[in-house]
N, C-alpha and C positions, 0 to 999 in steps of 0.2 A: 773551315772544314774540320779543324781540330775541335772547335766548340761543339759541332754536331756530333763528332765521335764521342766526346765526353758525355754528352747528353744520352746517347744510346747506351754507353757503358753504365751510367748511373741508374738508368731505368731497368736495365737487364740484369743487374747484379743479383737482386733478390729472386728474380725468376729463375736464373741459372742455378742459384743456391738451392732453391726449392726442387728443381728438376734433378739436381745431383743427389740431394737427400733422398728423393723417391727412388732413384736408381740404386743407391747403396742399401737402402732399407729392403728393397726387393731382393738384392743379392744376398743379404744376410738371412732374410726369410727363407729363400730357396735353398740355403745351406743349412737350415735349422732342422734338428731332429725333434720335431714337434707335431702337433695335430695337422695332418695333411689337409683336412677340410678347411681349417682356418687359413693355412698357407695359400690354398687355391683361391679362396674368396678374396683375401686381401691382395693377392697377386693380380687378380682381374682389375680391381679398383686402381692399383698402382699402374698397371699397364695403360688404362684409359687416361690417367694423368700424364703418363709419358707421351701418349699420342697428342695431348694438348701441346706438349713441348715441341713435337715434330711439326705441328701446324704452325706454331709461332716461328720456328726455324725456317720453314718454307717461306713464310711471309716476309721475313727480314733478309732472306738470301738474295743475291744478285742474279742476273739472268743466267750466267754460266752455272751457278750453283742450283738454280731451279731446274735446269736441264738435267743435271746430274741426279737430282732428286727424282725426276720423272723416270729416268732410266732405271734407277734403283727400284722405284715403285713397280714398274712394268716387270722387271726381273723377278721381284718377290712374288707378284701376282702369278706369273707363269709357273714358278716353282710350286706354289700352293695348288694351282689348278691342275697342272700336269702330273706332278710327283707327290702331292700332299706333303710337301717339304716346307715346314714352317721355320726351320732353323736359320734360313737366310734373312729372317727379319732383323738380325743383329746389324745388318748393313744400314737399315733405316735409323736405328738407334745410334749407331756410330757416327753417321753423317750429321744427324741432328745435334749431337753434342759438339762436334767440330764447329758447326755454325754458331751455336749458342756461345761457346767459349771464345770464339774469335771476336766477339764484341767487347771483350774485356782485356785489360792490361795483364801482363804475365803475373804480376804480384797478386792481382785480384783472382786470377785463375787458381793459383796455388792456395790462396786463402779459402776459396770456395771448396776446393777438393778436401782440404783438411777439416774445415768446419762442418761440411755436409756429412763427411764420414763419421765424425765424432757425434754429431746430433743424431744420425741414424743409429749409431751404436747405443746411444742413451735410450732411444725408443725400443730398440731390440733387446736391451739388457733384462728388463723384467720378464720377457718371454724366455730368454736364455736361462735365467736363474730359477724361475719358479715353475715353468711349464714344459721344460724339455723332457723327452722320453728317457733319455740316457745321457750320462756324462762321460762314459767310457766306451771303448770299442775293443772287442777281443777277436784277434785273428789267430792264425795257426802258429804265431811266434810268441806273442806276449800281449799283455794288457796295455792299451793305449788310451790316453785321455783325449776327449773331444770337447769337453766343457759345453755340451749342448749342440754342437755341430753334427751333421750327418756322419762325417768321417774325419779322421785325423788330418787329412790333407786340406779339408775345408777350413779347419782351425789354422793350419799352417799358412794357407793363402791369405786369410784374414789378417794374421799377425804380420806377415811379410808386407802386405799392402799398407798396414798402419806404419810400419817401420820406414818404408820408402817415402810415404807422404810426409812424415815428420822430419826425416833427414833432409828431404828437399827443402822444406820450409825453413829448417834451422840454417842450412848453409846458403840459402839464396835470399831470405827475407828478414831474418832476425839480426839485429845489430848487437854484437857481443864480441869479446875477444876470442882469438883462436883457441886459447886454453879452455875457456868456458864452453865453447862449442864442442871441443873434443871430449870434455868431461861428460856433457849431456849425451853426446853420441855413444860413448862407451857404456854409460849407465843404462841408457835406453835400450841399446842393442843387446847388452848382457842380460837385461831383464826379459826381453822378448825371446832370446835364445833359450833361456832357462824354461820358459813356458812351452816353447816348441819342443824341447827335449822330452817333455812329458807326453807329447803326442807320438813320439818315435817316428816322426815324418822325416826321413832322411833327406829328401829333396829340399824341404824348407829349413831344416837345420843347417845344411851346407850353404844354401842361398843367403840365409840371414847372417851367418858368420862371414860369408864372402862380402856381403854388402857392408858389414861393420868394418872389415879390414880395408876395403877400398875407400870408404869414407874417411877413415882415420888417416890413410895415406894422402887422400885428397886434401885434408886439412893442413898437412905439412907442405905438400907440393901440389899445386893445382895442375892436374893432368886431365887428359881426355882421350877417349878411344876415337880413332878416326872413323868417319862415316863409311869409308871403303872397307875397313877391317870389320866393322859391325855387319855390313851387308854380306860380306864373305862368310862371316860366322853364321848368319841366318841361313844362307844357302847350304852351309855345311850341316846344320841341324836338320834341314828339310831333306837333304840327300841321304843322310844317315838313317833317318826314319823310313824313307822309302825303300832303301836298300835292305834294311833289316827286315822289313815286311816281305819284300819280294824274295829274299834269300833265306827266310826263316826255316823252311823245310829242308834245305840242302846244306846249310852251313852251321857248324857247331858254334861258331863265335856269336851268331845271332840268337841261338838257343840259350847260350850262357848269358847273353845280354838280357834276354827275356826273363830269366830266373832272377837276375839282379834287379830288374826293374818291375818286379811283382806282376808279371804277366802282361805288361803293356804291349809288347811286341805281338803276342799271341792274339790279343783282342783285335788288333788292327789286321793281322794275318787272317783271322776268321772272317772279318768283314770283306776282305779282298776275295777270299775263297768262295764266300756265299753270294756276293753281289757282282763279282768280276771287276774289271777296270772302271774307274770313275767316268761318268758321262762328260761329254765335252761342253755342251751349251747350258745345261741346267744341272742342279744338284740332285741329291737323292735323300730320301727319309731313312736315316740310319739309326733311328731310336731303338730298334730291336736289338742292335748290336753294341749298345753302350755297356760299359764306358769305353770310349775311344779317346785316350789321353794324349795321343800324338797330335800335336798341332797341325802338321802338314797333311796328315792323312784325313783328319777331320775337315780341314779346309777344302781339300780336293773333293771329297764325297759330298759335303754339305753344299758347296757352291758350284761344282763343276770345274773342268780344266780351264776354260776360257776366263771365267770370272776370277779364278785363283791366280792366273798369270797377270791379269790386270791389277789385282790386289797386291801381288808381288812387286809390280812396277811402282805402285803407290807407296809401298814400304820403302823402296829405293829412293823415291823423291823425298819422303819424310826424313829418312836417315841422312840424306844429303844436307838437309837444313841444319843438322847438328853442327856443321862446320861454322855456322854463323850464330850459334846459340851459346848459352852458358855451358861451362865445362861439365858441371855435374849432371846435366841431362844425358850426356853420353854414358855415364855410369848407370843411370836408370835404364837406358836402352839395352846395355849389356846384361843387366840383371833380368829384364823381362824376356830377352831372347833366350837366356839360359833356362828360365822357367819353362819355355816352350819345348825343352827336351822331354819333359814328363807331364806337362799339363797344357790342355788346349784352351788357354786363356789369353793368348797373345793378341787376338783381334777384338777382345771385349773392351769397350770404352769404359773409362773410369777405373778399370782394373789395370790395364796397360795404359796408364794415364799420360805417358810422356808424349803421345801423339797430340793430345789436347794442348800441350805447351808449345808445340811446333807449328800448329796451323795458325798462321798470322795473315791478316789481309789488310795491310796498311793502305792499300789503294781503294778500299771499298768506298770511302767517302770523298775521294778525289774527283 
């Protein structure tokens, strides 16, 4: 059984690496401030290649997983037919990568994540340097650097993702003394924070600095956030977002919160005012009301209440697995939950990549 598992892992390594590269390259392209026609054409090609990954994941999945795939396909089809809601397609992509990564060891998973991200960046870099429309962004406060991304937060997300990937790789896969790892951590984190400072993205400045501090502390004393605490924290984020939107018109505290968060509360409040309460069984097309940066509001309206509750339960199951995982993964979970305060990226696979590290199926080949 172990031999068979190793065969599958060796054959799937390059395929998963390729699929991860495609995903990251598409993410970078869609965050790029460049020729929209080029982005659209390349994105279509990349989407077709990702669909090949979905087909392969369906083929290698077990009976239970095939049933889940079929349920997801039906749910996505109903959303597209009834509500013209294509945003739910993320579920197909997310489950595809869960299956593909489950064929690999944990060390190979993190190698693929790091290498595919760096390779995608190498392909993206010529576009970023030579063909970007702009490298700065001017708002009502100050000049902010984007270095070719559509907005400063796109640059911040890119750099935070790079930081989390490299930190996880350093602290779980690289053999070196604690002092060497700490030095690399501080130099790398300090460099990334300096670049994010140029973007003036408060969210990512704070998160990058917080990640640096937590990682340095982790180097001296291995600690972990409990799964129960993390789930409560996730519930707190969702509850705060919902209450701020519902109470925006009547409570000054939420209006002050909106001012501090650059209008994020208002955008979600406007969505609620125009569309009413989220639907129960299917999601809605909310593209006209973007940007909706609150993770929970985006989740409810894109997927509907029922699917959102099921996904919340899945989050609980995943977070429970942290009790049996490496300690550093709980730091990743804490950081990505904190990101969900202001950015709707929590459910995006390979951005919130700690899910891919927790989905293990040791019994597949038994």
